[in-house]
C-alpha positions in Angstrom: -11.7 -46.5 10.5 -12.4 -44.7 13.7 -10.2 -44.7 16.8 -10.0 -43.0 20.1 -6.6 -42.2 21.5 -7.8 -40.2 24.5 -11.1 -39.5 26.1 -12.9 -36.4 24.7 -14.6 -34.6 27.5 -17.5 -32.2 27.4 -17.4 -30.1 24.2 -19.7 -27.4 23.0 -17.8 -26.2 19.9 -16.8 -28.0 16.7 -14.0 -26.2 14.7 -13.4 -27.3 11.1 -10.5 -27.0 8.8 -11.8 -26.3 5.3 -9.5 -27.4 2.5 -9.4 -31.2 2.1 -11.6 -31.7 5.2 -15.0 -30.6 4.0 -14.2 -30.9 0.3 -11.4 -32.1 -2.0 -9.2 -29.1 -2.5 -6.7 -30.6 -4.9 -8.5 -30.0 -8.2 -9.7 -26.6 -7.0 -6.2 -25.2 -6.2 -4.9 -26.7 -9.4 -7.6 -24.9 -11.4 -7.0 -21.6 -9.5 -3.3 -21.6 -10.2 -3.9 -22.4 -13.8 -6.4 -19.5 -14.1 -3.8 -17.2 -12.7 -1.0 -18.5 -15.0 -3.4 -18.3 -18.0 -3.6 -14.6 -17.4 0.1 -14.1 -16.8 1.1 -16.1 -19.9 -1.2 -13.9 -22.0 1.2 -11.0 -21.2 3.8 -10.2 -23.9 6.6 -9.9 -21.4 6.0 -13.1 -19.6 9.1 -15.5 -20.0 7.3 -18.3 -21.8 10.7 -20.0 -22.2 11.2 -20.3 -18.4 8.6 -22.7 -16.8 10.1 -22.1 -13.4 10.0 -18.3 -13.4 6.8 -18.1 -11.2 8.1 -20.7 -8.8 11.4 -18.9 -8.4 9.6 -15.6 -7.8 7.5 -17.1 -5.0 10.7 -18.6 -3.4 12.5 -15.3 -3.6 9.7 -13.5 -1.9 9.5 -16.2 0.8 13.3 -15.8 1.5 12.9 -12.0 1.7 9.7 -12.0 3.8 9.4 -15.4 5.6 6.5 -14.0 7.7 4.3 -14.2 4.6 4.1 -18.0 5.1 1.4 -17.1 7.6 -0.7 -15.3 5.0 -0.9 -17.2 1.7 -3.1 -14.6 0.0 -0.6 -11.8 0.8 2.3 -14.0 -0.3 0.8 -14.6 -3.7 0.0 -10.9 -4.2 3.5 -9.9 -3.2 5.0 -12.5 -5.5 2.9 -11.3 -8.4 4.1 -7.8 -7.9 7.7 -9.0 -7.5 7.5 -11.1 -10.8 6.0 -8.2 -12.8 8.7 -5.8 -11.4 11.3 -8.3 -12.4 9.9 -8.2 -16.0 10.3 -4.4 -16.1 6.7 -3.3 -16.0 5.9 0.2 -15.0 4.3 0.6 -11.5 0.8 1.2 -12.9 1.0 -1.8 -15.1 2.4 -3.9 -12.2 -0.7 -3.0 -10.1 -3.1 -3.6 -13.0 -1.8 -7.0 -13.9 -1.1 -8.2 -10.4 -4.7 -7.4 -9.4 -6.1 -9.0 -12.5 -4.0 -12.2 -12.1 -4.9 -12.5 -8.4 -8.6 -12.0 -9.2 -8.5 -14.8 -11.7 -7.0 -17.0 -9.0 -9.5 -16.0 -6.4 -12.5 -16.6 -8.6 -11.4 -20.1 -9.5 -10.2 -20.7 -5.9 -13.7 -20.4 -4.6 -15.4 -22.3 -7.4 -16.4 -25.0 -4.9 -19.6 -27.0 -4.4 -19.7 -28.8 -1.0 -21.7 -32.1 -1.2 -25.2 -32.3 0.2 -23.9 -35.1 2.5 -21.5 -32.7 4.2 -24.0 -29.9 4.4 -26.6 -32.2 6.0 -23.9 -33.3 8.5 -23.2 -29.7 9.4 -26.9 -29.1 9.8 -27.3 -32.0 12.2 -24.2 -31.1 14.2 -25.4 -27.5 14.5 -28.4 -28.8 16.5 -26.0 -29.8 19.3 -22.8 -27.8 18.9 -21.6 -24.3 17.9 -19.7 -24.5 14.5 -16.7 -22.5 13.5 -13.9 -22.9 10.9 -10.2 -22.3 11.3 -8.2 -22.4 8.1 -4.7 -21.7 6.8 -6.0 -21.3 3.3 -7.3 -18.4 1.3 -10.7 -19.7 0.2 -13.5 -17.2 0.5 -16.4 -19.0 2.2 -18.9 -16.3 1.3 -18.4 -17.2 -2.4 -19.8 -20.8 -2.2 -22.2 -23.0 -0.4 -20.5 -23.0 3.0 -21.6 -19.5 3.5 -23.7 -19.1 6.7 -22.6 -22.5 7.9 -20.4 -21.2 10.7 -20.6 -18.6 13.4 -17.3 -17.3 12.1 -14.3 -18.3 10.1 -10.8 -17.5 11.3 -8.2 -17.3 8.5 -4.4 -17.4 8.8 -2.8 -14.1 8.0 -5.9 -12.0 8.2 -6.7 -13.1 11.8 -3.4 -14.4 13.1 -0.5 -16.8 12.6 -1.1 -20.0 10.6 -1.6 -23.4 12.3 0.1 -25.0 14.1 0.6 -21.8 16.0 -2.0 -21.6 18.7 -3.1 -18.1 17.8 -6.3 -18.9 15.9 -7.5 -21.5 18.4 -6.9 -19.1 21.3 -8.7 -16.3 19.5 -11.6 -18.7 18.9 -11.8 -19.6 22.5 -11.8 -16.0 23.6 -14.4 -14.9 21.0 -16.7 -17.8 21.9 -16.1 -17.3 25.6 -15.4 -20.9 26.2 -12.4 -22.8 27.5 -10.1 -24.3 24.9 -11.0 -27.8 26.0 -14.6 -27.1 25.1 -13.5 -27.0 21.4 -13.0 -30.1 19.2 -11.0 -29.2 16.0 -11.4 -31.5 13.0 -8.8 -31.4 10.2 -6.9 -33.5 7.7 -3.4 -32.3 8.7 -1.6 -33.9 11.6 1.1 -31.2 11.4 -1.1 -28.1 11.4 -4.6 -29.1 12.6 -3.8 -31.7 15.3 -0.6 -30.1 16.5 -2.2 -26.6 16.6 -5.2 -27.8 18.5 -3.0 -29.8 20.9 -0.8 -26.8 21.5 -3.8 -24.6 22.3 -5.3 -27.1 24.7 -8.2 -28.0 22.4 -9.4 -31.4 21.5 -8.5 -32.8 18.1 -9.9 -35.2 15.6 -7.6 -36.1 12.7 -9.3 -36.9 9.3 -6.7 -39.4 8.2 -7.0 -39.6 4.4 -3.9 -41.6 3.8 -2.5 -44.8 5.4 0.9 -43.1 5.7 2.1 -39.9 7.4 5.2 -38.3 6.2 5.4 -35.4 8.6 7.5 -34.9 11.7 4.8 -34.3 14.3 4.7 -37.3 16.7 1.8 -36.1 18.9 -1.5 -37.9 18.9 -5.0 -36.6 18.1 -7.7 -37.4 20.6 -9.5 -39.3 17.8 -8.9 -40.5 14.2 -11.5 -40.9 11.5 -11.2 -41.8 7.8 -14.3 -40.0 6.6 -15.7 -36.7 7.9 -19.2 -38.3 8.0 -17.9 -40.5 10.8 -18.3 -37.5 13.1 -21.9 -38.6 13.6 -20.7 -41.8 15.3 -17.7 -40.2 16.9 -19.7 -37.7 18.7 -22.3 -40.1 20.0 -19.8 -42.8 21.2 -17.1 -40.6 22.8 
């Protein structure tokens, strides 16, 4: 499926979301969380009888510091320290175990192999467009085979507010020294990717991976595709 909702004018930059756009992130994040929990449940003080303890700690931190929603890495790190403090660990042990648990998460989080098909697509597109990435996630691109694929990667928290806030799109426009309308952002989320691009005045292409949409955003992307490889056709027929 490929559909145009609006005409896409002259563009010189392609901006990509990462998770679930260029690779399937579901098994990756599941494995990363499990690696973190494997470390935590190895601790003698961890409440093995309470399967909701970690979830409740994350929620408590979110309620206390709602701004952390814009920085998922920092949110996880703060929640780890909160949980360990709740369990009565001394400050030095809190730091030791929080660091180790987050490291277990981070290593598994970037255990990604992007397909040759996608890498070949990026190589082809790079002949005609500047490529960047804008992500709300905490994947470390330098750890896997998307390294050196983009001029730069902007990450929520580290670089600005999470999508759909316009921050990262505007920053990209300024850094590239192009108008926002020269950027086409491609992502799987209508709520964050399309809405954020639209708010910033960029073009948007929605990678629609499901027939249904359960979000609240009613705006339209400029184009819709069902497979990222359709960008080849999209960008030659616009």
